[in-house]
DOKEMI-90529 format. One line per 5 residues: number of its first residue (from 1); their letters; for each residue x, y, z of N, C-alpha, C, O. Coordinates in nm, 4 decimals, m for minus. Last residue first. Layout:
NUM) a) X,Y,Z,X,Y,Z,X,Y,Z,X,Y,Z; ...
***
This chain:
193) xxxxx) 18.4932,4.3324,16.2382,18.4288,4.2937,16.3666,18.4104,4.1461,16.3794,18.3582,4.0989,16.4804; 18.5798,4.3602,15.9794,18.6795,4.3650,16.0860,18.6206,4.3204,16.2190,18.6951,4.2739,16.3053; 18.3506,4.3582,15.8282,18.4428,4.2469,15.8115,18.5476,4.2431,15.9219,18.5989,4.1363,15.9552; 18.2353,4.6036,15.9015,18.1643,4.4789,15.9312,18.2587,4.3602,15.9237,18.2480,4.2690,16.0057; 18.4164,4.7890,15.7975,18.4029,4.7774,15.9416,18.3323,4.6484,15.9788,18.3669,4.5882,16.0804
188) xxxxx) 18.6011,4.6312,15.5265,18.4966,4.7195,15.5767,18.4877,4.7010,15.7276,18.5458,4.6066,15.7811; 18.9484,4.6255,15.4466,18.8290,4.5626,15.5004,18.7266,4.6667,15.5425,18.7612,4.7756,15.5881; 19.1734,4.7607,15.3727,19.0987,4.6936,15.2673,18.9685,4.6314,15.3152,18.8866,4.5889,15.2337; 19.2968,4.8533,15.5993,19.2375,4.9517,15.5105,19.1515,4.8896,15.4022,19.0656,4.9569,15.3452; 19.3953,4.6136,15.6971,19.2892,4.6807,15.7716,19.2196,4.7814,15.6825,19.0974,4.7951,15.6879
183) xxxxx) 19.5912,4.5686,15.4979,19.4822,4.4742,15.5171,19.3665,4.5399,15.5902,19.2513,4.5241,15.5499; 19.7647,4.7857,15.5291,19.6966,4.7656,15.4018,19.5778,4.6737,15.4155,19.4742,4.6963,15.3528; 19.8503,4.7332,15.7915,19.7778,4.8573,15.7618,19.7003,4.8424,15.6311,19.5839,4.8817,15.6228; 19.9817,4.4885,15.7483,19.8698,4.4981,15.8408,19.7865,4.6216,15.8111,19.6638,4.6137,15.8062; 20.1779,4.5663,15.5676,20.0841,4.4595,15.5316,19.9610,4.4681,15.6194,19.8485,4.4565,15.5707
178) xxxxx) 20.3179,4.7494,15.7161,20.2408,4.7986,15.6016,20.1427,4.6936,15.5522,20.0362,4.7274,15.5005; 20.4323,4.5722,15.9082,20.3405,4.6791,15.9494,20.2566,4.7282,15.8313,20.1358,4.7467,15.8457; 20.5955,4.4045,15.7519,20.4864,4.3483,15.8333,20.3851,4.4555,15.8673,20.2646,4.4326,15.8566; 20.7692,4.5969,15.6440,20.6886,4.5119,15.5554,20.5700,4.4545,15.6315,20.4574,4.4555,15.5819; 20.8857,4.6980,15.8805,20.8072,4.7853,15.7926,20.7178,4.7066,15.6984,20.6031,4.7449,15.6751
173) xxxxx) 21.0264,4.4745,15.9633,20.9152,4.5228,16.0471,20.8262,4.6150,15.9648,20.7039,4.6107,15.9780; 21.2150,4.4727,15.7534,21.1221,4.3603,15.7714,21.0017,4.4011,15.8562,20.8881,4.3660,15.8242; 21.3500,4.7132,15.8023,21.2808,4.6935,15.6749,21.1765,4.5831,15.6889,21.0635,4.5974,15.6423; 21.4568,4.6524,16.0538,21.3637,4.7648,16.0393,21.2840,4.7542,15.9095,21.1644,4.7830,15.9072; 21.6294,4.4429,15.9894,21.5150,4.4187,16.0772,21.4118,4.5294,16.0623,21.2918,4.5023,16.0587
168) xxxxx) 21.8166,4.5835,15.8420,21.7345,4.4833,15.7731,21.6113,4.4512,15.8574,21.5018,4.4342,15.8039; 21.9296,4.7298,16.0503,21.8576,4.8010,15.9448,21.7694,4.7057,15.8636,21.6601,4.7432,15.8213; 22.0540,4.5233,16.1924,21.9436,4.5974,16.2557,21.8628,4.6733,16.1500,21.7403,4.6801,16.1595; 22.2486,4.4483,15.9989,22.1515,4.3514,16.0504,22.0299,4.4239,16.1091,21.9159,4.3891,16.0783; 22.4128,4.6643,15.9719,22.3219,4.6360,15.8620,22.2143,4.5366,15.9057,22.1020,4.5403,15.8556
163) xxxxx) 22.4380,4.8563,16.2712,22.4737,4.7391,16.1902,22.3674,4.7195,16.0829,22.2503,4.7531,16.1004; 22.4738,5.2126,16.2594,22.4001,5.0930,16.3021,22.4401,4.9763,16.2141,22.4723,4.9942,16.0967; 22.5910,5.4376,16.1514,22.6200,5.4042,16.2899,22.5485,5.2809,16.3430,22.5618,5.2483,16.4609; 22.5184,5.4351,15.8817,22.4632,5.5382,15.9692,22.4782,5.5021,16.1165,22.3903,5.5315,16.1974; 22.5994,5.1014,15.8772,22.5471,5.2101,15.7946,22.4801,5.3083,15.8894,22.3944,5.2694,15.9688
158) xxxxx) 22.8434,4.8458,15.9035,22.7624,4.9495,15.9680,22.7236,5.0554,15.8653,22.8029,5.0936,15.7793; 22.9028,4.5016,15.9044,22.8888,4.6224,15.8231,22.7976,4.7208,15.8948,22.6893,4.6849,15.9410; 22.8752,4.2922,16.0868,23.0043,4.3598,16.0751,22.9935,4.4928,16.0013,23.0669,4.5867,16.0321; 22.6351,4.1751,16.0675,22.6694,4.2278,16.1998,22.7988,4.3078,16.1951,22.8293,4.3825,16.2881; 22.6343,4.0842,15.8092,22.5392,4.1902,15.8438,22.5601,4.2460,15.9843,22.5082,4.3528,16.0167
153) xxxxx) 22.8137,3.8716,15.8005,22.8541,3.9987,15.7413,22.7617,4.1134,15.7843,22.8064,4.2277,15.7946; 22.6744,3.6455,15.9053,22.7707,3.7205,15.9868,22.8082,3.8574,15.9306,22.8322,3.9504,16.0076; 22.3275,3.6178,15.8545,22.4610,3.6079,15.7938,22.5592,3.6988,15.8681,22.5298,3.8161,15.8911; 22.0841,3.6914,15.9535,22.1692,3.6086,16.0395,22.3113,3.5981,15.9837,22.4053,3.5721,16.0589; 21.9300,3.8071,15.7619,22.0131,3.8970,15.8426,22.1046,3.8214,15.9390,22.1934,3.8814,15.9996
148) xxxxx) 21.7746,3.6005,15.6672,21.8918,3.6396,15.5886,21.9864,3.7267,15.6708,22.1080,3.7215,15.6524; 21.5701,3.6032,15.8619,21.6611,3.4886,15.8536,21.7875,3.5239,15.7749,21.8967,3.4813,15.8124; 21.4520,3.8533,15.8014,21.5046,3.8255,15.9357,21.6061,3.7120,15.9304,21.7149,3.7225,15.9871; 21.3796,3.8036,15.5336,21.4770,3.9094,15.5650,21.5370,3.8882,15.7041,21.6577,3.9030,15.7231; 21.1931,3.5999,15.5723,21.3131,3.5736,15.4933,21.4211,3.6778,15.5194,21.5396,3.6451,15.5264
143) xxxxx) 20.9978,3.7445,15.7057,21.0696,3.6386,15.7779,21.1992,3.6037,15.7042,21.3026,3.5807,15.7669; 20.9100,3.9031,15.4914,20.9735,3.9664,15.6076,21.0534,3.8641,15.6872,21.1645,3.8931,15.7315; 20.8019,3.6950,15.3352,20.9073,3.7802,15.2808,20.9839,3.8472,15.3951,21.1070,3.8482,15.3960; 20.6067,3.6055,15.5090,20.7167,3.5147,15.4761,20.8316,3.5906,15.4116,20.9475,3.5543,15.4311; 20.4418,3.8281,15.5065,20.5063,3.7877,15.6322,20.6239,3.6949,15.6041,20.7284,3.7051,15.6683
138) xxxxx) 20.3586,3.8200,15.2423,20.4376,3.9342,15.2894,20.5087,3.9019,15.4203,20.6225,3.9436,15.4419; 20.2112,3.5796,15.2441,20.3286,3.5933,15.1576,20.4176,3.7085,15.2017,20.5401,3.6961,15.1988; 20.0074,3.6461,15.4286,20.0989,3.5335,15.4542,20.2264,3.5486,15.3721,20.3367,3.5323,15.4243; 19.8825,3.8591,15.2916,19.9448,3.8817,15.4225,20.0455,3.7710,15.4538,20.1560,3.7988,15.5002; 19.7842,3.7221,15.0703,19.8849,3.8277,15.0504,19.9576,3.8573,15.1816,20.0789,3.8779,15.1829
133) xxxxx) 19.6009,3.5583,15.2067,19.7081,3.4975,15.1271,19.8208,3.6000,15.1058,19.9385,3.5675,15.1216; 19.4282,3.7484,15.3143,19.5071,3.6652,15.4049,19.6231,3.5987,15.3315,19.7318,3.5842,15.3876; 19.3229,3.8425,15.0752,19.3974,3.9340,15.1621,19.4830,3.8568,15.2614,19.5966,3.8951,15.2894; 19.1900,3.6178,14.9831,19.3049,3.6685,14.9077,19.3882,3.7659,14.9891,19.5103,3.7714,14.9740; 18.9787,3.6062,15.1626,19.0830,3.5026,15.1682,19.2089,3.5461,15.0926,19.3206,3.5147,15.1336
128) xxxxx) 18.7768,3.7836,15.1264,18.8937,3.8316,15.2017,19.0022,3.7251,15.2155,19.1071,3.7515,15.2744; 18.5841,3.6552,14.9746,18.6394,3.7808,14.9224,18.7584,3.8326,15.0028,18.8338,3.9166,14.9535; 18.4963,3.4392,15.1267,18.5871,3.4145,15.0139,18.6534,3.5431,14.9666,18.7684,3.5401,14.9226; 18.4914,3.4967,15.4800,18.4333,3.5121,15.3468,18.5383,3.4973,15.2368,18.6535,3.5376,15.2526; 18.5197,3.2872,15.7321,18.6111,3.3709,15.6539,18.5538,3.3819,15.5124,18.5654,3.2882,15.4334
123) xxxxx) 18.3087,3.1347,15.8109,18.3504,3.2424,15.9010,18.4429,3.3400,15.8283,18.4448,3.4594,15.8581; 18.2765,2.9241,15.6415,18.1981,3.0446,15.6121,18.2330,3.1622,15.7035,18.1925,3.2755,15.6777; 18.5799,2.7608,15.5532,18.4843,2.7967,15.6571,18.4077,2.9228,15.6174,18.4667,3.0176,15.5657; 18.7797,2.6807,15.4017,18.6497,2.6854,15.3337,18.5402,2.7217,15.4334,18.4216,2.7143,15.4014; 19.1084,2.8247,15.3999,18.9932,2.7646,15.4667,18.8678,2.7729,15.3799,18.8540,2.8618,15.2959
118) xxxxx) 19.3232,2.9549,15.3002,19.2860,2.8292,15.2356,19.1642,2.7628,15.2979,19.1218,2.6562,15.2534; 19.3641,3.1741,15.4556,19.3470,3.1959,15.3113,19.2992,3.0702,15.2400,19.2412,3.0782,15.1317; 19.4090,3.0668,15.7059,19.2847,3.1411,15.6823,19.2593,3.1620,15.5338,19.1440,3.1670,15.4911; 19.6607,2.9609,15.6610,19.5510,2.8708,15.6978,19.4165,2.9391,15.6757,19.3209,2.8755,15.6315; 19.7998,3.2003,15.6211,19.7833,3.1066,15.5096,19.6688,3.0097,15.5381,19.5891,2.9798,15.4492
113) xxxxx) 19.7960,3.3039,15.8797,19.7274,3.3774,15.7725,19.7031,3.2857,15.6527,19.5975,3.2927,15.5898; 19.9541,3.1090,16.0046,19.8154,3.1289,16.0482,19.7361,3.2012,15.9393,19.6224,3.1642,15.9100; 20.1937,3.1495,15.8641,20.1259,3.0197,15.8552,19.9799,3.0303,15.8994,19.8921,2.9683,15.8394; 20.2583,3.4067,15.9472,20.2284,3.3818,15.8062,20.1559,3.2496,15.7869,20.0667,3.2389,15.7027; 20.3135,3.3500,16.2099,20.1979,3.4357,16.1803,20.1581,3.4223,16.0330,20.0399,3.4260,15.9988
108) xxxxx) 20.5453,3.1961,16.1630,20.4266,3.1345,16.2222,20.3012,3.2183,16.1980,20.1948,3.1638,16.1689; 20.7208,3.3923,16.0589,20.6834,3.2750,15.9793,20.5554,3.2119,16.0322,20.4664,3.1778,15.9543; 20.7451,3.5617,16.2802,20.6854,3.6127,16.1571,20.6411,3.4978,16.0660,20.5354,3.5055,16.0033; 20.8754,3.3922,16.4634,20.7451,3.4526,16.4965,20.6728,3.4977,16.3697,20.5530,3.4741,16.3544; 21.1112,3.3360,16.3146,21.0173,3.2285,16.3481,20.8800,3.2855,16.3830,20.7784,3.2331,16.3374
103) xxxxx) 21.2291,3.5919,16.2987,21.1940,3.5177,16.1787,21.0928,3.4077,16.2056,20.9993,3.3885,16.1280; 21.2768,3.6510,16.5665,21.1843,3.7344,16.4891,21.1373,3.6621,16.3633,21.0202,3.6702,16.3260; 21.4640,3.4422,16.6183,21.3404,3.4550,16.6963,21.2359,3.5359,16.6193,21.1205,3.4945,16.6080; 21.6667,3.5110,16.4403,21.5970,3.3832,16.4236,21.4636,3.3869,16.4981,21.3620,3.3400,16.4466; 21.7421,3.7547,16.5556,21.6917,3.7519,16.4177,21.6155,3.6228,16.3905,21.5112,3.6248,16.3251
98) xxxxx) 21.8377,3.6617,16.8014,21.7214,3.7512,16.7978,21.6594,3.7523,16.6583,21.5371,3.7509,16.6449; 22.0595,3.5169,16.7191,21.9499,3.4472,16.7873,21.8226,3.5311,16.7840,21.7130,3.4780,16.7660; 22.2076,3.7328,16.6147,22.1679,3.6213,16.5277,22.0505,3.5454,16.5899,21.9534,3.5135,16.5212; 22.2461,3.8801,16.8451,22.1615,3.9386,16.7403,22.1224,3.8336,16.6366,22.0155,3.8435,16.5765; 22.4194,3.7099,16.9807,22.2849,3.7334,17.0349,22.1936,3.7921,16.9275,22.0759,3.7568,16.9204
93) xxxxx) 22.6467,3.7250,16.8089,22.5825,3.5969,16.8413,22.4387,3.6177,16.8880,22.3472,3.5508,16.8401; 22.7056,3.9994,16.8052,22.6822,3.9280,16.6796,22.6074,3.7975,16.7050,22.5151,3.7633,16.6311; 22.7496,4.0474,17.0762,22.6381,4.1135,17.0085,22.6038,4.0391,16.8803,22.4864,4.0181,16.8500; 22.9843,3.9031,17.1081,22.8636,3.8528,17.1736,22.7393,3.9186,17.1134,22.6352,3.8542,17.1007; 23.1551,4.0661,16.9525,23.1357,3.9242,16.9194,23.0078,3.8690,16.9811,22.9321,3.7974,16.9156
88) xxxxx) 23.1391,4.3124,17.0847,23.0953,4.3028,16.9452,23.0695,4.1574,16.9060,22.9735,4.1283,16.8346; 23.0059,4.2853,17.4199,23.1165,4.2896,17.3238,23.0608,4.2740,17.1825,22.9483,4.2275,17.1641; 22.8139,4.4887,17.6311,22.8174,4.3753,17.5394,22.9324,4.3920,17.4395,22.9523,4.4993,17.3827; 22.7678,4.6920,17.8115,22.8983,4.6249,17.8173,22.9102,4.5083,17.7189,23.0092,4.4354,17.7237; 22.5044,4.7797,17.7808,22.6144,4.8665,17.7376,22.7490,4.7946,17.7303,22.8351,4.8326,17.6509
83) xxxxx) 22.2599,4.5698,17.6455,22.3549,4.5901,17.7549,22.4711,4.6755,17.7059,22.5297,4.6470,17.6015; 22.0912,4.5059,17.4401,22.0978,4.6458,17.4831,22.1919,4.6712,17.5992,22.2021,4.7844,17.6465; 22.0926,4.2331,17.4051,22.1485,4.3184,17.2989,22.1731,4.4609,17.3469,22.2649,4.5282,17.2999; 21.9509,4.1571,17.6296,22.0939,4.1248,17.6233,22.1606,4.2132,17.5176,22.2717,4.2621,17.5381; 21.6990,4.2416,17.5531,21.7655,4.3107,17.6633,21.9129,4.2756,17.6736,21.9922,4.3565,17.7219
78) xxxxx) 21.6402,4.0602,17.3472,21.6511,4.2030,17.3180,21.7270,4.2761,17.4280,21.8099,4.3626,17.3996; 21.6230,3.8152,17.4835,21.7284,3.8367,17.3835,21.7499,3.9856,17.3579,21.8636,4.0317,17.3481; 21.3992,3.8787,17.6485,21.5249,3.8285,17.7045,21.6403,3.8568,17.6083,21.7419,3.9148,17.6466; 21.1926,3.9480,17.4723,21.2513,4.0510,17.5593,21.3838,4.0073,17.6221,21.4711,4.0906,17.6462; 21.1633,3.6870,17.3334,21.2014,3.8113,17.2633,21.2598,3.9145,17.3589,21.3681,3.9661,17.3312
73) xxxxx) 21.0614,3.4708,17.4671,21.2071,3.4912,17.4751,21.2524,3.6206,17.4060,21.3684,3.6595,17.4191; 20.7851,3.4851,17.4196,20.8331,3.4991,17.5572,20.9842,3.5196,17.5657,21.0318,3.5800,17.6618; 20.7654,3.4368,17.1473,20.7264,3.5688,17.1993,20.7875,3.5886,17.3379,20.8360,3.6972,17.3696; 20.8368,3.1697,17.1466,20.9279,3.2665,17.0849,20.8922,3.4103,17.1221,20.9801,3.4964,17.1275; 20.6129,3.0605,17.2826,20.7487,3.0425,17.3344,20.8417,3.1493,17.2779,20.9167,3.2123,17.3524
68) xxxxx) 20.4054,3.1304,17.1117,20.4104,3.1910,17.2446,20.5472,3.1728,17.3096,20.5927,3.2600,17.3836; 20.4663,2.9650,16.8894,20.4694,3.1115,16.8776,20.4824,3.1764,17.0145,20.5624,3.2684,17.0316; 20.4219,2.7119,17.0044,20.5559,2.7476,16.9565,20.5684,2.9005,16.9456,20.6688,2.9582,16.9875; 20.1462,2.7301,17.0497,20.2380,2.7109,17.1626,20.3802,2.7512,17.1225,20.4501,2.8175,17.1991; 20.0574,2.7528,16.7841,20.0264,2.8571,16.8811,20.1232,2.8493,16.9996,20.1756,2.9515,17.0439
63) xxxxx) 20.1307,2.5089,16.6781,20.1955,2.6301,16.6268,20.1747,2.7467,16.7227,20.2638,2.8297,16.7405; 19.9506,2.3479,16.8205,20.0946,2.3321,16.8406,20.1701,2.4559,16.7924,20.2629,2.5021,16.8587; 19.7077,2.4460,16.7149,19.7330,2.4546,16.8589,19.8830,2.4419,16.8860,19.9372,2.5176,16.9665; 19.7362,2.3786,16.4470,19.7266,2.5191,16.4848,19.7553,2.5370,16.6329,19.8208,2.6337,16.6720; 19.7282,2.1010,16.4552,19.8535,2.1674,16.4183,19.8513,2.3154,16.4550,19.9549,2.3714,16.4906
58) xxxxx) 19.4558,2.0540,16.5332,19.5675,2.0083,16.6154,19.6970,2.0821,16.5828,19.7689,2.1222,16.6743; 19.2649,2.3517,16.4643,19.2955,2.2103,16.4505,19.4204,2.1790,16.5314,19.4820,2.2679,16.5902; 19.0129,2.5709,16.5614,19.1554,2.5380,16.5671,19.1739,2.3881,16.5526,19.1077,2.3085,16.6192; 18.7948,2.7429,16.4406,18.8000,2.5972,16.4510,18.9460,2.5540,16.4474,18.9963,2.5072,16.3453; 18.8555,3.0123,16.4202,18.7663,2.9662,16.5261,18.7691,2.8151,16.5445,18.7474,2.7660,16.6553
53) xxxxx) 19.0482,3.2136,16.3229,19.0704,3.0685,16.3240,18.9859,3.0047,16.4347,19.0396,2.9500,16.5310; 18.9826,3.4740,16.3860,18.9294,3.4171,16.2622,18.9464,3.2654,16.2566,18.8673,3.1965,16.1922; 19.1236,3.5024,16.6212,18.9792,3.5260,16.6213,18.9161,3.4628,16.4988,18.8080,3.4045,16.5071; 19.3824,3.4624,16.5348,19.3215,3.3609,16.6213,19.1700,3.3787,16.6296,19.0965,3.2809,16.6435; 19.4215,3.7002,16.3862,19.4250,3.5700,16.3197,19.3580,3.4616,16.4040,19.2849,3.3781,16.3508
48) xxxxx) 19.4008,3.8947,16.5883,19.3133,3.8992,16.4707,19.3071,3.7633,16.4025,19.1993,3.7168,16.3654; 19.6040,3.8160,16.7653,19.4647,3.8190,16.8114,19.3676,3.8214,16.6935,19.2630,3.7566,16.6985; 19.8332,3.8336,16.5935,19.7961,3.7085,16.6593,19.6482,3.7100,16.6994,19.5754,3.6151,16.6702; 19.8431,4.1045,16.5305,19.8244,4.0038,16.4259,19.7731,3.8730,16.4849,19.6811,3.8108,16.4318; 19.8849,4.2098,16.7859,19.7693,4.2511,16.7059,19.7388,4.1499,16.5962,19.6232,4.1145,16.5726
43) xxxxx) 20.1285,4.0756,16.8556,20.0058,4.0569,16.9346,19.8813,4.0955,16.8542,19.7826,4.0219,16.8544; 20.3091,4.1702,16.6614,20.2816,4.0267,16.6717,20.1503,4.0040,16.7457,20.0690,3.9218,16.7033; 20.2976,4.4417,16.7230,20.2602,4.3968,16.5883,20.2273,4.2480,16.5907,20.1297,4.2045,16.5296; 20.3918,4.4305,16.9884,20.2559,4.4782,16.9607,20.2105,4.4338,16.8220,20.0957,4.3924,16.8055; 20.6558,4.3352,16.9582,20.5577,4.2578,17.0351,20.4147,4.3019,17.0065,20.3249,4.2179,17.0011
38) xxxxx) 20.7701,4.5407,16.7967,20.7724,4.3995,16.7552,20.6611,4.3236,16.8257,20.5812,4.2557,16.7613; 20.7296,4.7660,16.9617,20.6678,4.7582,16.8293,20.6617,4.6145,16.7801,20.5592,4.5712,16.7274; 20.8935,4.6980,17.1793,20.7494,4.7161,17.1991,20.6761,4.7031,17.0660,20.5726,4.6371,17.0580; 21.1422,4.7073,17.0539,21.0944,4.5809,17.1113,20.9427,4.5856,17.1308,20.8726,4.4885,17.1021; 21.1388,4.9838,16.9904,21.1522,4.8824,16.8850,21.1003,4.7483,16.9345,21.0229,4.6824,16.8651
33) xxxxx) 21.1202,5.1036,17.2433,21.0129,5.1231,17.1451,21.0186,5.0212,17.0327,20.9146,4.9764,16.9844; 21.3658,5.0421,17.3480,21.2473,4.9784,17.4062,21.1301,4.9903,17.3098,21.0502,4.8976,17.2964; 21.5125,5.2131,17.1822,21.5331,5.0691,17.1713,21.4181,4.9928,17.2351,21.3763,4.8896,17.1828; 21.4109,5.4635,17.2635,21.4012,5.4208,17.1226,21.4177,5.2697,17.1092,21.3449,5.2057,17.0333; 21.4752,5.4663,17.5355,21.3348,5.4738,17.4938,21.3167,5.4261,17.3495,21.2198,5.3572,17.3175
28) xxxxx) 21.7568,5.4569,17.5204,21.6823,5.3501,17.5883,21.5365,5.3484,17.5456,21.4799,5.2417,17.5219; 21.8034,5.7013,17.3857,21.8452,5.5745,17.3250,21.7683,5.4581,17.3865,21.7199,5.3705,17.3147; 21.7064,5.8833,17.5730,21.6426,5.8736,17.4412,21.6795,5.7438,17.3691,21.5967,5.6843,17.3001; 21.8849,5.8263,17.7885,21.7398,5.8206,17.8055,21.6711,5.8010,17.6706,21.5871,5.7123,17.6557; 22.1345,5.8796,17.6766,22.1016,5.7423,17.7160,21.9513,5.7256,17.7329,21.8960,5.6222,17.6957
23) xxxxx) 22.1052,6.1584,17.6492,22.1306,6.0738,17.5323,22.0933,5.9287,17.5619,22.0280,5.8631,17.4808; 22.0678,6.2528,17.9172,21.9614,6.2617,17.8163,21.9823,6.1707,17.6956,21.8865,6.1121,17.6453; 22.1913,6.0136,18.1635,22.2032,6.1369,18.0868,22.0967,6.1368,17.9766,22.0410,6.0315,17.9456; 22.1464,5.7769,18.2855,22.2098,5.8803,18.3676,22.2288,6.0115,18.2930,22.2762,6.1096,18.3503; 21.8760,5.5374,18.2970,21.9733,5.6222,18.2266,22.0275,5.7309,18.3190,21.9635,5.7706,18.4164
18) xxxxx) 21.8581,5.2397,18.5025,21.8093,5.3723,18.4617,21.9176,5.4553,18.3920,22.0359,5.4444,18.4244; 21.8086,4.9411,18.5005,21.9304,5.0092,18.4578,21.8921,5.1491,18.4093,21.8932,5.1752,18.2890; 21.5569,4.8681,18.5838,21.6730,4.8079,18.6509,21.8032,4.8785,18.6168,21.8978,4.8760,18.6955; 21.3884,4.9934,18.4044,21.3922,5.0408,18.5426,21.5166,4.9891,18.6138,21.5751,5.0600,18.6957; 21.4298,4.8380,18.1754,21.4596,4.9815,18.1731,21.4749,5.0364,18.3147,21.5644,5.1166,18.3412
13) xxxxx) 21.3407,4.5908,18.2625,21.4821,4.6051,18.2265,21.5219,4.7521,18.2207,21.6341,4.7876,18.2566; 21.0698,4.6432,18.2835,21.1473,4.6202,18.4062,21.2964,4.6361,18.3785,21.3699,4.6890,18.4618; 20.9989,4.6533,18.0140,20.9891,4.7746,18.0958,21.0706,4.7610,18.2239,21.1335,4.8572,18.2679; 21.0416,4.3851,17.9405,21.1149,4.4924,17.8739,21.1144,4.6210,17.9551,21.2160,4.6898,17.9645; 20.8556,4.2600,18.1041,20.9981,4.2319,18.1215,21.0842,4.3392,18.0564,21.1872,4.3791,18.1108
8) xxxxx) 20.6154,4.3543,17.9952,20.6547,4.3944,18.1307,20.8034,4.3711,18.1541,20.8700,4.4534,18.2169; 20.6065,4.2223,17.7505,20.6163,4.3687,17.7529,20.6638,4.4180,17.8897,20.7428,4.5120,17.8986; 20.5826,3.9588,17.8451,20.6969,3.9966,17.7616,20.7165,4.1483,17.7612,20.8292,4.1969,17.7704; 20.3370,3.9751,17.9790,20.4591,3.9441,18.0535,20.5825,3.9865,17.9748,20.6761,4.0435,18.0310; 20.1676,4.0249,17.7621,20.1787,4.1215,17.8715,20.3045,4.1007,17.9526,20.3713,4.1968,17.9907
3) xxx) 20.2022,3.7863,17.6178,20.2409,3.9139,17.5581,20.2587,4.0209,17.6656,20.3539,4.0987,17.6608; 20.0985,3.6006,17.7985,20.2391,3.5899,17.7574,20.2867,3.7221,17.6983,20.3987,3.7656,17.7253; 19.8335,3.6829,17.8130,19.9146,3.6909,17.9304,20.0638,3.6857,17.8938,20.1449,3.7580,17.9516
***
């Protein structure tokens, strides 16, 4: 429900401020697509990891609540970033908060994957625990990039018309996405069910 609400808020923001020309339309769709990609990657990972974490312990439940909080604020922060009237200074501040939000979500998903890599439960076969360990490490690498992008210099330097901070986010999302694709490709259909 939290993921659906977060996605809906992003779509409502598009409707509230409709584009007036083709360039704005494509820009709005591309930026919404980025937010959508973030939330979908987190949701797909979350549902897969929670399915495998059948015996949730006390710390997993707390981490779950923390993750859902940061998922719920993602569209809020993202939509502030996309306001046409945002000043460069305020963009720098909000994009730092957004980077921290992405970093925390990615770190928590890595923690869930790590918990699966270290479990002795027969629900998670030993042969795929290494895949969860690799997934956790890759997520933490991506989280490190999100957190590193908080440095003020990354909001000041532009490459191809975009701040270096946003380009670092794209690299981090790519790491998370390829980790997921690689993991799915490494499992048989029986192991994925």
